[in-house]
C-alpha positions in Angstrom: -8.5 -0.4 -15.4 -5.8 -0.2 -13.3 -4.5 1.5 -10.3 -7.7 2.3 -8.3 -10.2 2.3 -11.0 -11.9 -0.8 -9.7 -12.4 -0.9 -6.6 -10.8 2.2 -4.8 -13.7 3.2 -2.7 -15.5 -0.3 -2.3 -14.6 -0.8 1.2 -16.4 2.3 2.3 -18.6 2.3 -0.4 -20.1 -1.0 0.1 -20.2 -0.7 4.0 -23.6 0.6 3.6 -25.1 -2.4 1.9 -22.9 -5.0 4.1 -23.5 -3.9 7.5 -22.4 -6.0 10.0 -22.4 -8.9 7.6 -19.2 -11.1 6.9 -18.7 -13.4 4.0 -18.1 -17.1 4.8 -15.0 -19.1 4.1 -15.8 -21.9 1.9 -15.6 -25.1 3.6 -13.6 -26.7 0.7 -12.6 -30.4 0.9 -8.8 -31.0 0.1 -9.9 -32.2 -3.3 -11.7 -28.7 -4.1 -8.2 -27.2 -3.6 -6.2 -29.7 -6.0 -3.9 -27.6 -8.4 -2.3 -29.2 -11.2 1.5 -28.5 -11.4 4.4 -29.2 -13.2 7.9 -30.8 -11.7 10.0 -27.5 -11.4 13.0 -26.9 -9.3 12.5 -24.3 -6.7 14.8 -21.3 -7.1 16.2 -22.1 -3.2 16.3 -18.6 -1.9 18.4 -18.4 1.1 17.0 -16.0 3.7 19.7 -13.6 5.1 20.7 -14.3 8.8 18.6 -12.6 10.9 16.2 -11.7 8.3 13.0 -9.8 9.5 10.3 -8.7 7.3 7.3 -6.2 7.4 4.7 -6.2 4.7 2.0 -3.6 3.8 -1.0 -4.6 2.1 -4.6 -3.3 1.3 -7.2 -4.2 4.0 -9.6 -7.1 3.8 -12.8 -6.7 2.1 -13.8 -10.2 2.5 -12.9 -11.6 6.0 -11.0 -14.6 4.4 -8.6 -12.6 2.7 -6.8 -11.2 5.9 -7.7 -14.3 8.2 -6.3 -16.5 5.7 -3.3 -14.4 4.7 -2.2 -14.0 8.3 -2.5 -17.8 8.8 0.1 -18.1 5.9 2.2 -15.5 7.2 2.3 -17.5 10.7 3.0 -20.6 9.0 6.0 -19.2 7.0 7.3 -18.0 10.2 7.1 -21.0 12.0 8.9 -23.0 9.6 11.5 -20.6 8.5 11.9 -18.6 12.2 11.7 -15.4 10.0 9.3 -12.7 11.7 7.0 -11.2 9.6 4.8 -8.2 10.5 1.8 -7.7 8.0 -0.1 -4.2 8.3 -3.3 -4.1 6.8 -4.2 -0.3 5.5 -7.3 1.4 4.1 -7.0 1.2 0.2 -7.2 5.1 -0.2 -3.9 5.1 2.2 -2.1 2.7 0.2 -0.9 4.6 -3.0 0.4 7.6 -0.4 2.1 5.1 1.6 3.8 3.3 -1.2 5.2 6.6 -2.6 6.6 7.6 0.8 8.8 4.3 0.9 9.6 4.3 -2.4 11.0 8.3 -2.2 12.7 7.9 1.1 14.0 4.6 0.7 12.4 3.1 3.9 9.6 1.5 5.3 8.1 -1.9 4.3 10.3 -4.6 2.5 7.3 -5.8 0.7 4.3 -3.7 -0.4 1.4 -5.3 -2.2 0.1 -2.2 -4.1 -2.1 -1.9 -7.1 -2.0 -2.6 -10.7 0.2 0.0 -12.3 2.3 0.6 -9.2 5.5 -1.3 -10.3 5.9 0.5 -13.3 5.9 4.0 -11.6 8.5 2.8 -9.1 10.6 0.2 -11.7 14.1 1.5 -10.7 13.2 1.1 -7.0 12.1 -2.7 -7.0 14.1 -5.9 -7.0 14.1 -7.9 -10.2 11.6 -11.0 -9.6 12.2 -12.9 -12.9 13.8 -15.8 -11.1 10.7 -15.9 -9.0 8.4 -15.3 -11.5 9.8 -17.5 -14.1 9.8 -20.3 -11.5 6.0 -19.9 -10.6 4.7 -19.5 -14.3 6.8 -22.7 -15.1 5.0 -24.7 -12.0 1.5 -23.1 -12.1 0.7 -23.4 -15.8 1.8 -19.7 -16.9 0.5 -16.2 -15.8 -2.7 -14.6 -17.2 -2.1 -11.7 -19.5 -3.2 -8.8 -17.3 -0.6 -10.4 -14.8 2.3 -9.8 -17.3 1.0 -6.6 -18.6 1.1 -4.9 -15.0 4.1 -6.7 -13.4 6.7 -6.8 -16.1 8.7 -3.7 -16.9 6.6 -1.9 -19.8 7.3 -3.6 -23.3 10.0 -6.4 -22.0 9.7 -9.7 -20.2 11.5 -8.2 -16.9 9.5 -8.9 -13.9 9.1 -6.0 -11.3 6.3 -7.6 -8.8 4.7 -11.0 -8.5 0.9 -10.4 -9.1 -1.1 -11.9 -6.1 -4.6 -11.8 -7.9 -7.2 -9.5 -9.2 -10.5 -8.2 -8.5 -12.9 -8.3 -11.6 -16.4 -7.5 -12.5 -19.1 -9.2 -14.0 -22.7 -8.7 -15.2 -24.8 -9.2 -12.0 -28.6 -10.0 -13.2 -31.9 -11.0 -11.9 -32.7 -14.8 -13.7 -36.5 -14.1 -13.3 -36.7 -10.9 -14.6 -34.6 -11.7 -17.6 -37.0 -15.0 -18.3 -40.0 -12.6 -18.1 -38.5 -10.7 -20.9 -37.8 -13.7 -22.9 -34.0 -14.3 -22.2 -32.1 -17.1 -20.6 -28.8 -15.2 -20.7 -27.5 -11.7 -21.6 -26.9 -10.8 -25.2 -23.1 -10.6 -26.0 -24.0 -8.0 -29.1 -24.6 -4.4 -28.4 -28.1 -4.6 -30.5 -29.3 -7.4 -28.6 -28.2 -5.9 -25.4 -30.0 -2.7 -26.0 -33.3 -4.7 -27.0 -33.3 -6.7 -23.9 -32.6 -3.5 -21.7 -35.3 -1.9 -23.1 -37.9 -5.0 -22.6 -36.8 -5.1 -19.0 -37.5 -1.2 -18.5 -40.9 -1.9 -20.1 -41.5 -4.5 -17.4 -40.3 -2.0 -14.9 -37.0 -3.6 -14.0 -34.5 -1.1 -15.4 -31.0 -1.8 -15.6 -28.3 0.4 -14.0 -24.8 1.8 -14.4 -23.0 4.4 -12.8 -22.5 7.6 -15.0 -21.4 9.7 -11.9 -18.0 10.0 -10.3 -17.9 6.2 -9.1 -14.1 5.4 -8.9 -14.6 1.8 -9.7 -18.2 1.5 -11.1 -18.3 4.7 -13.1 -14.8 4.1 -14.8 -15.5 0.4 -15.2 -19.0 1.3 -17.2 -17.1 4.0 -19.4 -14.2 1.8 -20.0 -17.0 -1.2 -21.1 -18.4 1.1 -23.5 -15.3 2.4 -25.0 -13.5 -1.2 -25.5 -16.6 -3.0 -26.4 -16.8 -0.7 -29.6 -13.0 -1.4 -30.3 -12.1 2.2 -29.1 -9.1 3.1 -26.9 -7.9 6.2 -24.9 -4.3 5.8 -26.5 -2.5 3.9 -29.5 0.3 1.5 -28.9 2.7 4.4 -28.7 0.8 6.5 -26.1 -0.9 8.8 -28.4 -4.4 9.8 -27.6 -6.5 8.0 -30.0 -10.0 8.8 -28.6 -11.2 11.0 -31.3 -12.3 8.1 -33.6 -15.3 6.5 -35.4 -15.6 3.6 -32.9 -15.7 6.2 -30.0 -18.3 8.3 -31.8 -20.5 4.9 -32.3 -19.7 4.1 -28.4 -21.4 7.5 -27.6 -24.3 7.2 -30.0 -24.9 3.9 -28.2 -24.7 5.2 -24.6 -27.4 7.9 -25.6 -29.4 5.1 -26.8 -29.1 2.8 -23.7 -29.7 5.4 -21.0 -33.1 5.9 -21.4 -33.3 2.1 -20.1 -31.6 2.7 -17.0 -33.0 3.6 -13.7 -33.2 7.2 -12.9 -30.1 8.7 -11.0 -27.4 6.9 -12.4 -25.6 10.5 -13.0 -25.1 10.9 -9.6 -24.1 7.2 -8.5 -21.4 6.5 -6.5 -19.7 3.3 -5.9 -22.2 1.7 -3.3 -25.4 2.7 -5.5 -25.6 -0.1 -7.8 -25.2 -2.4 -4.8 -27.9 -0.7 -3.1 -30.1 -0.4 -6.1 -29.7 -4.3 -6.8 -30.1 -5.3 -3.1 -33.3 -3.1 -3.0 -34.8 -5.0 -6.3 -34.6 -1.6 -8.2 -32.4 -2.8 -10.9 -32.3 -6.2 -12.9 -28.9 -5.9 -14.1 -25.4 -4.0 -13.3 -21.6 -4.8 -13.4 -20.1 -5.5 -9.9 -17.6 -8.0 -8.2 -19.0 -11.2 -6.2 -19.9 -9.0 -3.2 -23.6 -8.3 -4.1 -24.4 -12.2 -4.4 -22.4 -13.2 -1.4 -23.9 -10.4 1.1 -27.6 -11.2 -0.1 -26.8 -15.3 0.0 -25.4 -15.2 3.5 -27.9 -12.4 4.9 -30.2 -13.4 7.8 -32.9 -11.3 5.5 -35.2 -13.8 4.0 -35.6 -11.0 1.0 -32.1 -11.0 0.3 -31.7 -14.5 0.2 -34.3 -14.8 -2.2 -32.5 -12.1 -4.1 -29.4 -14.4 -3.8 -31.2 -17.2 -5.3 -32.5 -15.5 -8.2 -29.1 -13.8 -9.1 -26.5 -14.9 -11.5 -23.3 -13.6 -13.1 -22.2 -13.5 -16.7 -19.0 -12.1 -18.5 -19.9 -8.4 -19.8 -21.2 -8.4 -23.3 -18.3 -8.5 -25.6 -19.9 -6.6 -28.5 -17.1 -6.1 -31.0 -14.3 -7.5 -28.5 -12.7 -10.9 -28.9 -12.0 -11.0 -25.1 -14.0 -9.6 -22.1 -13.9 -6.0 -22.4 -13.3 -5.3 -19.0 -10.4 -5.3 -16.4 -9.5 -6.3 -13.2 -7.8 -4.3 -10.2 -4.5 -6.1 -9.7 -2.5 -6.7 -6.4 1.3 -6.6 -7.0 3.7 -7.5 -4.7 6.8 -5.5 -4.7 10.1 -6.0 -3.0 11.9 -2.7 -2.6 15.9 -2.2 -3.1 15.7 -0.5 0.2 15.1 -3.8 2.2 18.1 -5.6 3.9 16.6 -9.0 3.3 16.0 -9.4 -0.6 16.2 -13.3 -0.4 13.7 -13.5 2.3 11.6 -11.4 0.9 11.5 -13.7 -2.4 11.4 -16.7 0.0 8.2 -15.3 1.5 6.5 -14.3 -1.7 7.4 -17.7 -3.2 5.7 -19.3 -0.1 2.6 -17.3 -0.1 2.0 -18.1 -4.0 2.6 -22.3 -3.5 -0.4 -24.3 -3.8 -0.9 -25.2 0.0 -1.1 -21.4 0.8 -2.5 -20.0 -2.0 -5.4 -22.5 -3.1 -7.0 -22.3 0.5 -6.6 -18.1 0.4 -8.0 -17.9 -3.0 -10.9 -20.6 -2.3 -11.6 -18.3 1.0 -11.7 -15.3 -1.1 -14.9 -16.4 -2.9 -13.8 -15.1 -6.2 -13.7 -11.6 -4.8 -9.6 -12.0 -5.5 -9.2 -14.0 -9.1 -6.1 -16.1 -9.9 -3.1 -14.7 -11.7 -1.5 -18.1 -12.2 -3.4 -20.3 -14.8 -3.1 -23.8 -12.9 -5.4 -22.3 -10.2 -8.4 -21.7 -12.2 -8.6 -25.3 -12.6 -9.3 -25.9 -8.7 -12.4 -27.8 -8.3 -13.8 -25.1 -5.6 -14.8 -22.8 -8.8 -17.2 -25.3 -9.6 -18.8 -25.9 -6.2 -20.9 -22.6 -7.0 -21.5 -22.5 -10.8 -22.4 -18.4 -10.1 -18.5 -17.7 -9.2 -17.4 -19.1 -12.7 -17.4 -15.7 -14.5 -14.7 -14.5 -11.9 -12.4 -17.2 -12.6 -10.7 -15.8 -15.6 -10.9 -12.4 -14.7 -7.2 -11.6 -15.3 -7.2 -13.1 -18.9 -7.9 -9.8 -20.6 -5.6 -7.6 -22.6 -7.1 -4.6 -21.3 -6.0 -2.3 -18.8 -5.6 1.5 -17.8 -4.2 3.4 -20.8 -5.1 0.7 -23.2 -3.1 0.5 -25.5 -0.5 2.7 -24.8 2.1 2.5 -21.8 1.0 2.5 -18.5 2.3 5.5 -16.5 1.2 7.9 -13.4 0.0 10.0 -16.0 -2.2 7.8 -17.7 -4.1 6.9 -14.2 -4.9 10.6 -14.1 -7.3 10.3 -16.9 -9.5 7.7 -14.8 -9.2 9.6 -11.6 -10.4 12.9 -13.5 -13.5 10.7 -14.8 -12.5 12.0 -18.0 -14.6 9.1 -20.1 -17.3 9.2 -17.5 -17.8 12.7 -18.0 -17.7 12.2 -21.7 -20.4 9.6 -21.9 -22.6 11.4 -19.3 -22.6 14.7 -21.6 -23.8 12.6 -24.7 -26.2 10.3 -22.6 -28.3 13.2 -21.3 -28.1 15.3 -24.5 -26.1 17.8 -23.0 -23.2 17.5 -25.6 -23.1 16.1 -29.4 -20.6 13.0 -29.7 -18.6 14.8 -32.0 -17.9 17.9 -29.4 -17.7 15.6 -26.2 -15.0 13.4 -27.7 -12.9 16.3 -28.9 -13.0 17.6 -25.4 -12.3 14.5 -23.7 -9.4 13.7 -26.2 -8.0 17.5 -25.2 -8.3 16.8 -21.7 -6.6 13.4 -22.0 -3.6 14.8 -23.8 -3.0 17.3 -21.0 -2.5 14.7 -18.3 -0.6 12.6 -20.5 1.7 15.3 -21.7 2.0 16.3 -17.9 
């Protein structure tokens, strides 16, 4: 998923679960932050005299995100003398503010926006080929999802610098799976369904959102679609939803639904967090937050849940790579800035190992790395339960897969086209054939618009 389809309302949604709890910064040793690099000459961006910068980016979800981002920015100012103002705004406000800046040609010099934004504002952005190619050469190359979102569609021309992505994994209770006879989650559809059936029989149902949950509802629908080899569009952008693969996914959803806890049709984004923390479900898809909030809680019950929690990439089904995506944060420098070189030098500085490695480690796996070399840092091994998040951006799946990314393609997720399709069949309110045709018509209307 792109845009805001992974964690748009996560900030407010998980507040009910987190309360006043915060996530601690990893006390990583210097060795934990070592990054393998190649000897590559820096582009040597020479900042314009008198440069000042304003940066707009999404508000923190984990405290270290903002704390370390601000510390790195201060370090940049101390070393260069360039004042930088960073504004952290609510996630729901990011896209409207980005649109205003792009359309008026005024405002922040750099906006750290979401996945598909560079495609929407491509003609208003400063090209980033020199910086992106330098970083890729030095740090082992870019993950696939970074290139999909940050390069002009169908080219190798970089429009933005992808700073990271927030992915999802299977979050599950270890002891309850063992009771059902499993040491890990099966990767095939039949095995996954059999496991879910046994868990339900043991009064430990699974739980996935089938309601209008911006992140979790769309994420579950996308997993169903992609794990069966189906797609919203073909490579040319034509709606390809009405297929035998989608029909198979719909029939599977109908079988899986009775094994889920009741009420998932009305689940919002915080619902699976609450259900897991309450011990009501044995398995869901989510980011790292459920585990870390529980682990660092003062409540012994939540600590016990954390000890009994593990993560695994979502079941592959028929896919060759994890059939899920990440919410990518993309740093864009707009043409209206007076200081393009200063913008690039700031982004280079923020992505270099002395700054990026502590920020990544401090975010505890909530943001995963866009550059491959950062996945080899030892901190990922400090807690093996983080490992499924390290390659969240190593995926070919994205909003509007397999076709071009556009503002119109994001409307399909925003209007819950796929979620409603799966929910109608799972509950028996529509046949797979009727549901897929309706969803295909609706998707075609958005894409034509």
